[in-house]
N, C-alpha and C positions, 0 to 999 in steps of 0.2 A: 504494500500500500504506500502510495506516495503522499507524504505530508505536505499540505500547502503551507506557505509561510505568510505571516501577516504583513501587509504593506506597512510602510513607515515604522518599522521596528517591532520589537517584542513587547513593548509596554502597552497596557490597556489604560484608557483614559475614562473619566466619567462620561464623556460623550459616547464612547464605544458602549459603555454599560447602558446608557440611555437607549441606544439603538437596539441592543440585545433584548432589553426588558420592556421597552416602551414606556418607561416611567419618566417623571420630571427630572430635569438636570439636578435639582437639589437632592432628590432621592438617590440619584445615581452617585452623587458626591459622597453622601452618607454611606452608601453601600461600599464604595471604594475604600473609604476610611475604615469602616468596620472590618472588612476582609484584611486590610493591612494590619490592623490592631490584633485581630485574632491570630494571624500568622506571625506576629511579633516583628513586623517590619519596622525598622527605625527610620527609614527614608520614605519619601512620598512616591515610591515606585512600586508598581505591581505588574507582574507579567501576565500576559494572556493565559499562559499555562497555569500559573498559580490560581488565577481566578476560576478557570475551568475546573481544576482539581478540587477547589473548595466547594463549588456548587455541583460537582459531578456532571459537568457538561462535556459533551464530546468536543475536544479541542479542534479537530479538523472542521467540524460543522460550524463552530463559532467563527473560526478564521474565515471560512468561505462566506459566512453571512455578513461579517463586518467589513471585509475588504472593499466592497464597492462604495462604502460610506467614508473610507479613509482617504 
């Protein structure tokens, strides 16, 4: 199976989360912050893979879905 790569780097943004979930940008920001806190991330960076692993989303499916919006 060929893994697709996310356009514009490996990091997920609140805007990407908004696209995935259909929520408001403020909700997406809170979700981004919550996942970082739960994973013990000290910096404001979260990878697409970490996000997918946390929510048990299929990585390839998420990357394919968000790439057109990036």
